N, C-alpha and C positions, 0 to 999 in steps of 0.2 A: 504493500500500500504506500502511496505517496501523498504528500501534503502540498497543495498549491494554494496560495492565498495572497490576494492583493487588497490592501485596505484603503477604502474610500477613494477620493479623487486627489488626495494630498500627495506630497512627494517633491523631490527636487526638480521642479518644472523648468528651471532656467538653465539647465545643462545644455551642452552644445553638441550632443550626439546627432548624427544625421541618419536618415533612412530613406532609401529610394524605393518606390513602388512602381510608378508609371503604369498602374493598373495591370499588373501581370509580371513585373520585374521582381527585384529583391523584396523580401519581406520587410515590412516596416520595423524599425527599432522600437523597443518598448517606450522610449521617451517620446518619439514622434507620435506613435499611436495614442499615448496617453494625452498628449497636448491636443491633437486633432479631436479626440473625444471630448475634450473640454471646450474647444472652440464651437463645436456643433450645437450644443444646447443654447449658447448665447446667440448664434446666428439664427437658429430656429425661432427663438423668442423675438429677435429683431424683425424677422419676416412677419410674424403674427402681429407685430406692432405697426406694420406698414412701412418699415425702413427699406429704402432701396439700396443704400450704400452704407458701409461701415469702415472706419479707419482702423489701422493696426493699433493705434493708441486706445481707441474705444474697446477693442478686444482685450487689450492689456489691462485696462481698468476693471473689466468684468471677470477676467480669468486669472489675473495676477501672474501672467506670463510676460516676460520682457517683450516690448514691442519689436525690438530687433530680432529676437528669437522667432516671433510670430511671422515676420516677413521672410526670414530664412526658411522656416518650415514650409510656408505656402509657395515660395519661389521654386522649391524643389519639385513641384508638381505642375508647373506651368505659370503663365502670366495671368493672374487673377485680378490684379488691381492696377489703378492708374495713380501716379503721383499727384497729390493735391485733390484727388476725388475719392479715393478709397476703393474698397472691394465691393463688387456687386453681390448683394446678399443672396439672391436666389441662385446665382451661378455657383457661388462658393458652397452653399448648402448642398447642391446637387453633386458637385465634384468631391466634397469630403465624404459624402455618403457612398459614392462609388469607390473611393480610396479605402474606406473602412469596410467595404463590402456590406453595407446596410441598406442598399437601395430596394431590396425586396421586402416581403412580409414574413415575419417570424412569429411563431406561436409560443405563448408563455403559459405555464401552469403556476398558479399562485397557491401557496400552502399557508393557511392561517387566515381565518375569517374574522379576526378581532378588529380592533380600532386601526392598527397599522395596515393590516391586509385590506380592509375596506377602503382606506385612504388611497392605497396603491391601485386597487382595482378600479376606482372611480375617477382617477386623475388621468391627465394626458401625458404623464411623465414618460411612459413607454410608447404610447400610440404616436406621439410626435416624431418618433425615430424608427417607425416601421415594425414595432413590436406590439402584438395584440394579446391581451389576456383572454384566453379561450376557456379556461377552467379554474375554478376555485375549490380548494379542498380544506377540510377540517376533520378533527376526530371528536369534536364536541357534538353530541346528539342534539343539543338545543340549537346548534347552528346549521347542522346538516338539513337540507331541504328548504332553508330560507333562501332569499335572493339578494344578490348584490348587483345593482344595475340589472342587466338582462341575464345574468348568470345565476344558476341555481347551485348552491354549495353542495359539493359531493363529499362522501366519506373517503378518507385516505386509502381505504381498501380497494377503491376503483382506480387507483393510480395507474397501474400497468396498462389496462385496457384503454384508458383515455389518452395516455402518452402515445400509444400506437395509432389510435383512431384519429387524433388531432395533429399528428406529426409534430409533437412538441419538442422544441430545441432547447428551451431555457426553463428552469424552475426557479421561482423566487420563494425564499423561505422567510416568512414573517411569523415564526413560531418560537416558543420558549427554547432556550439554549439546551435544556435537558432532552428535548425531543429532536434536535436538529441532526445528530449523527445517524440515528436509526433511519430517519427520513432520507438523508443523503445516501445511505446504503441502498435503500429501495429504489431511489431515483437512478443511481448508477446501474443497478441490475436491470432497470427498465429501458436503459439506453440513452438517458438524458446526458448531454455532454457539458452543459454549462449550468452551474448553480450559483445564483446570486443570493448571498447569505446576509440577512439583516440581524441575525443573532450574533452573540459574541463567542459562539462555540468555534473551536479550532477543528475543522472538519478533515478527516482522513478519507481520501478518495483515490480511486485507481488513477494511473498516469494519464489515461485518455479523457478524464473529467477535469474541468477547470472550475475552481471555486473563486468567486470574488466576494469579499466581505466588505460591507458598507458600515463604517463606524463614525458616527457624528463626533464622538469624543476625539478620535484621531484627527479629524478635520479641524476641530477647535484647537487642539494642541499645535497643529501646524500653523494655523492663523495666528495664534498667540505668540508663537516663536518669532514670526516676522514683525509682529506689533512691538514686541519687547526689544528686538534687535534692530 
């Protein structure tokens, strides 16, 4: 068994590693992929607000990535911006989605129908980027059979059949830490390859499964470090 874990969106984002993709070339470096993934939500929100262009400095203000690094990252994939005008928001959203391979539709199974799970299922946080919550699960008999938006909460015992039927790529865990490992085991056995973990459990998974852990505490520590220094 192996352990793979990436915590939150934090990290040393101003490093100068380069990654070339050219939509089929070398695989992106972790640093470039992490930064592009941080630019995309800002650009998506800018699009929703009706902005047509955005400058590297505006991106820097929202992402806390150095504006020079942003220009370097984006210039590696083509000429997206014009000096004095900025980047075309729609074009940049489209191109970054292609680079990150997120242009299609990907199905998500959400585990945990509590307050956090409900908030995730009813928000646009995933839908804005091509991910669709198609199933919600829980083990609480009081929650099973209730609805969250258009979805009926299922029992975890239905996991395997639904993963196959809905071609689920990603599982989101909004469950207590004590329940997370057993659930991760079942998901790996069912063929799920990506687990997004909102608990603080350190999950052991097979090498072919990737775990990403989202920790608000780590993000706050990262922000506090730069505030204090």
